[in-house]
C-alpha positions as CSV (number, residue, x, y, z in Angstrom):
1,X,-0.2,0.2,0.0
2,X,1.4,3.2,-1.1
3,X,1.9,6.1,1.7
4,X,0.3,9.5,0.6
5,X,1.8,12.6,2.1
6,X,0.1,14.5,4.9
7,X,-0.3,17.6,3.0
8,X,-1.6,15.0,0.1
9,X,-4.7,13.5,2.6
10,X,-5.7,17.4,4.2
11,X,-5.7,19.3,0.7
12,X,-8.2,16.2,-0.7
13,X,-10.0,16.4,2.8
14,X,-10.5,20.2,2.8
15,X,-11.7,20.1,-1.5
16,X,-14.5,17.0,0.0
17,X,-15.1,18.7,3.7
18,X,-16.0,21.9,1.6
19,X,-17.9,20.4,-1.8
20,X,-19.9,18.1,1.4
21,X,-20.9,21.1,3.1
22,X,-22.4,22.7,0.2
23,X,-24.3,20.1,-0.5
24,X,-26.0,19.0,2.0
25,X,-26.7,23.1,2.3
26,X,-27.8,23.6,-1.4
27,X,-31.0,25.2,-2.1
28,X,-33.4,22.2,-2.2
29,X,-30.5,20.4,0.3
30,X,-31.8,18.5,3.2
31,X,-32.0,21.4,4.9
32,X,-34.9,22.9,2.7
33,X,-37.2,20.0,3.5
34,X,-40.3,21.0,5.2
35,X,-43.1,18.2,5.1
36,X,-43.3,14.4,4.8
37,X,-46.4,12.5,4.3
38,X,-47.1,9.3,4.4
39,X,-49.1,7.2,2.2
40,X,-50.0,3.0,2.8
41,X,-51.2,0.5,0.4
42,X,-54.3,1.3,-1.1
43,X,-54.9,4.6,-0.1
44,X,-57.1,6.4,-1.9
45,X,-57.5,10.5,-2.6
46,X,-55.9,12.0,0.6
47,X,-55.0,15.8,0.4
48,X,-51.8,17.1,2.0
49,X,-51.8,20.5,3.3
50,X,-48.8,21.6,1.3
51,X,-49.6,19.4,-1.8
52,X,-52.5,20.7,-4.2
53,X,-54.7,17.6,-6.3
54,X,-55.1,14.3,-4.8
55,X,-52.5,11.4,-3.8
56,X,-53.2,7.4,-3.5
57,X,-51.6,4.5,-4.0
58,X,-52.6,1.9,-6.7
59,X,-51.1,-0.9,-7.4
60,X,-47.8,-0.1,-5.8
61,X,-47.6,2.6,-7.7
62,X,-47.6,6.6,-5.8
63,X,-50.3,8.9,-8.4
64,X,-51.0,12.3,-7.8
65,X,-54.5,13.3,-9.4
66,X,-54.4,17.2,-10.5
67,X,-56.5,19.6,-9.2
68,X,-59.5,20.4,-12.1
69,X,-58.5,24.2,-11.7
70,X,-55.9,26.3,-9.7
71,X,-51.8,25.7,-9.8
72,X,-50.6,22.0,-10.3
73,X,-47.4,19.8,-9.9
74,X,-45.2,20.8,-12.5
75,X,-44.1,16.5,-13.2
76,X,-40.5,16.4,-15.7
77,X,-41.4,20.2,-17.1
78,X,-45.0,19.5,-18.1
79,X,-48.1,19.9,-16.0
80,X,-49.9,16.6,-16.2
81,X,-53.3,16.6,-17.8
82,X,-54.6,13.8,-15.3
83,X,-53.1,11.1,-12.9
84,X,-49.7,10.4,-13.2
85,X,-47.3,8.3,-11.0
86,X,-44.6,10.0,-9.0
87,X,-42.0,7.6,-9.3
88,X,-40.0,6.9,-5.6
89,X,-36.2,8.8,-6.2
90,X,-34.9,11.4,-4.1
91,X,-34.7,14.4,-5.6
92,X,-33.4,15.8,-8.7
93,X,-29.7,16.6,-7.5
94,X,-30.0,12.6,-5.5
95,X,-32.7,11.6,-7.9
96,X,-31.7,7.7,-9.4
97,X,-33.7,5.0,-10.8
98,X,-36.4,6.3,-12.7
99,X,-37.6,9.5,-10.9
100,X,-38.0,12.5,-12.2
101,X,-37.7,16.5,-10.6
102,X,-41.1,17.6,-9.4
103,X,-42.5,20.9,-8.4
104,X,-45.0,22.6,-6.7
105,X,-44.0,26.5,-7.4
106,X,-40.6,26.9,-6.1
107,X,-41.1,23.8,-3.6
108,X,-39.7,20.3,-4.6
109,X,-41.6,17.4,-4.3
110,X,-40.4,13.4,-4.3
111,X,-41.6,10.2,-3.1
112,X,-39.9,7.7,-1.4
113,X,-40.6,3.9,-0.5
114,X,-39.9,2.4,3.1
115,X,-41.5,-0.2,5.1
116,X,-44.1,-0.7,8.7
117,X,-42.5,-2.9,11.4
118,X,-44.4,-5.6,10.1
119,X,-43.1,-5.2,6.5
120,X,-46.2,-3.7,5.0
121,X,-45.0,-1.2,2.5
122,X,-45.1,2.8,2.6
123,X,-44.8,5.5,0.9
124,X,-43.6,9.0,1.8
125,X,-44.1,12.0,0.3
126,X,-41.5,14.9,1.0
127,X,-41.5,18.9,0.3
128,X,-38.5,21.1,-0.2
129,X,-38.5,24.4,0.5
130,X,-35.7,26.6,-0.7
131,X,-36.3,29.5,0.7
132,X,-36.3,27.5,4.5
133,X,-33.3,26.0,3.8
134,X,-30.8,26.8,6.6
135,X,-27.1,27.9,6.4
136,X,-23.6,26.0,7.8
137,X,-23.3,29.4,9.9
138,X,-26.6,28.9,11.2
139,X,-26.8,25.1,12.0
140,X,-23.2,25.5,13.4
141,X,-21.5,22.5,11.5
142,X,-17.8,22.1,12.1
143,X,-15.2,19.0,12.5
144,X,-12.1,18.5,13.8
145,X,-9.0,19.4,11.8
146,X,-7.7,16.8,9.4
147,X,-5.7,14.3,11.7
148,X,-3.7,11.6,9.5
149,X,-4.1,9.1,12.7
150,X,-7.2,8.5,11.8
151,X,-6.6,7.5,8.5
152,X,-6.3,3.5,9.3
153,X,-5.3,0.5,7.5
154,X,-7.7,-2.4,7.4
155,X,-9.2,-5.5,5.8
156,X,-12.0,-5.9,4.3
157,X,-14.1,-9.2,3.9
158,X,-16.5,-9.2,1.4
159,X,-19.8,-10.7,1.8
160,X,-22.9,-11.1,-0.6
161,X,-25.0,-8.5,-0.6
162,X,-28.2,-8.9,1.7
163,X,-31.4,-6.4,2.2
164,X,-31.3,-5.4,5.6
165,X,-34.5,-4.0,7.0
166,X,-33.5,-1.1,9.5
167,X,-35.3,0.4,12.3
168,X,-35.2,4.3,11.5
169,X,-35.2,7.6,14.0
170,X,-38.6,7.5,12.6
171,X,-40.8,5.5,14.8
172,X,-43.0,2.9,13.3
173,X,-40.6,2.9,10.0
174,X,-38.0,1.0,8.5
175,X,-35.3,1.2,5.5
176,X,-33.7,-1.1,3.4
177,X,-29.9,-1.0,3.8
178,X,-27.9,-3.2,1.6
179,X,-24.9,-5.2,3.9
180,X,-22.2,-5.9,2.0
181,X,-19.0,-7.7,4.2
182,X,-16.8,-5.9,6.9
183,X,-14.1,-3.6,7.6
184,X,-11.4,-5.0,10.3
185,X,-8.8,-2.2,11.3
186,X,-6.8,-2.0,14.4
187,X,-6.3,0.5,16.8
188,X,-4.4,1.0,19.7
189,X,-3.5,-2.9,19.4
190,X,-7.2,-3.9,19.4
191,X,-9.1,-5.1,16.7
192,X,-12.2,-3.4,15.5
193,X,-14.9,-5.0,13.1
194,X,-17.5,-2.8,11.4
195,X,-20.3,-3.6,9.3
196,X,-21.0,-2.4,5.9
197,X,-23.8,-1.0,4.1
198,X,-23.7,-0.8,0.0
199,X,-25.3,2.5,-0.8
200,X,-26.0,2.4,-5.1
201,X,-24.6,5.1,-6.6
202,X,-24.4,6.3,-10.0
203,X,-20.8,5.1,-10.6
204,X,-21.7,1.6,-8.6
205,X,-21.6,0.1,-5.1
206,X,-20.6,3.0,-2.5
207,X,-19.4,1.0,0.9
208,X,-20.5,2.9,3.6
209,X,-19.7,2.3,7.7
210,X,-22.4,3.9,10.0
211,X,-21.4,3.6,13.2
212,X,-21.2,5.0,17.2
213,X,-18.6,5.7,19.2
214,X,-18.1,7.2,23.1
215,X,-18.3,10.8,21.6
216,X,-22.0,10.6,20.6
217,X,-23.8,13.2,22.1
218,X,-21.3,14.9,23.7
219,X,-19.1,16.2,21.1
220,X,-20.3,14.3,17.7
221,X,-23.8,13.6,16.6
222,X,-26.0,11.7,19.2
223,X,-27.3,9.2,16.4
224,X,-24.3,8.1,15.2
225,X,-21.5,9.1,12.1
226,X,-21.3,7.8,8.4
227,X,-18.1,7.0,6.5
228,X,-17.7,6.1,3.4
229,X,-14.7,3.6,2.3
230,X,-13.3,2.6,-1.3
231,X,-12.3,0.1,-3.1
232,X,-8.9,-0.5,-4.2
233,X,-9.2,-3.0,-6.9
234,X,-12.0,-2.7,-9.7
235,X,-13.3,-6.1,-9.2
236,X,-14.5,-4.4,-5.7
237,X,-12.8,-6.9,-3.0
238,X,-10.6,-4.9,-1.8
239,X,-10.4,-1.6,1.0
240,X,-7.3,-1.1,2.2
241,X,-8.4,2.2,4.7
242,X,-10.8,3.5,6.6
243,X,-10.5,7.3,7.0
244,X,-12.4,8.4,9.6
245,X,-11.6,12.7,8.6
246,X,-14.2,11.8,6.8
247,X,-17.1,10.7,9.3
248,X,-19.9,12.9,8.9
249,X,-23.7,13.3,11.1
250,X,-26.8,11.7,8.8
251,X,-29.4,14.1,7.9
252,X,-31.2,13.4,10.6
253,X,-29.2,16.0,12.6
254,X,-30.1,18.5,9.8
255,X,-34.0,18.2,10.5
256,X,-36.8,16.2,11.3
257,X,-38.4,15.2,7.7
258,X,-36.1,12.1,6.7
259,X,-36.0,8.4,7.9
260,X,-32.5,8.0,8.4
261,X,-31.6,3.8,9.6
262,X,-30.5,3.1,13.2
263,X,-26.5,2.5,13.8
264,X,-26.3,-1.5,13.4
265,X,-25.7,-2.8,17.4
266,X,-22.7,-4.4,15.4
267,X,-21.1,-1.0,14.8
268,X,-20.8,0.1,18.3
269,X,-17.3,1.1,18.5
270,X,-16.3,1.5,22.2
271,X,-13.7,4.0,22.0
272,X,-13.7,8.1,21.0
273,X,-13.5,9.2,17.5
274,X,-12.1,12.4,17.1
275,X,-12.1,12.6,13.7
276,X,-14.7,13.9,11.3
277,X,-17.7,16.2,11.7
278,X,-19.0,16.8,15.3
279,X,-22.3,17.7,16.4
280,X,-24.1,20.5,15.3
281,X,-24.6,23.5,17.4
282,X,-28.3,23.3,16.7
283,X,-30.3,20.5,17.5
284,X,-33.6,19.2,15.3
285,X,-36.7,18.8,18.2
286,X,-37.7,15.2,16.7
287,X,-41.3,14.3,16.5
288,X,-43.2,11.6,15.2
289,X,-44.2,12.1,11.2
290,X,-46.0,8.6,10.7
291,X,-48.8,7.6,12.5
292,X,-50.1,4.1,11.3
293,X,-54.0,4.1,9.5
294,X,-53.7,8.4,9.5
295,X,-52.9,9.5,6.0
296,X,-53.7,12.8,6.2
297,X,-56.9,13.0,4.1
């Protein structure tokens, strides 16, 4: 394994850190979320306070039925003349699969697929308002200085990807998180193993470690942090390093209108990871947006 210079590592991290914060706080970023409505299987003609028309779930699809008159949604650049499916997927920047940009005035609308604790499908309709997006300085987002001591070599043990329905910060709601093996590293003579999640991106599978450590709550975000790892080969069979300087809080640190998965019990580290993103100065008052059988009408 080649050893990069400290100057090189720190320079790369500074550029990445700037881009990460800019993405999080962009006009339609996570801090612009202002609502999260829920639909269950076979819900029909639901009305949502901030959105026009009615919403239904038909044959596993989220259907928007535009109003007879007045403002409507813009779906992929056109105003629908009749019922139209709003395909699940994050908004236009995070969009994936067949999802398309959807707007209501300046607000952006998206749908996401989740499951209940008993395995029933749930559909969230989210609204993002760029006028409500907060600034990094308002939230108080900071990070430790780059420390090369927290770039630790280790060994990746691949495993077949298996979907796991993880509990989330939204009580009663679960999110699919594909597990894909483990990464083992040594710190001060003690070996630690982290379960890895395989996040799908436009360039392939991105390994991610979602972990908790003894700084959570007091120094870093209380619900844990995530750090991306990188394959050292084209086959995706080798990962040489974990760099905790890249650890960041999940979006649930900045907004109530998300369903971030909880940290796997296997990933509780009995150490202080004094690297990466610190706890935001501004906290989120978390309240449940999902109540079983309580679709807005």
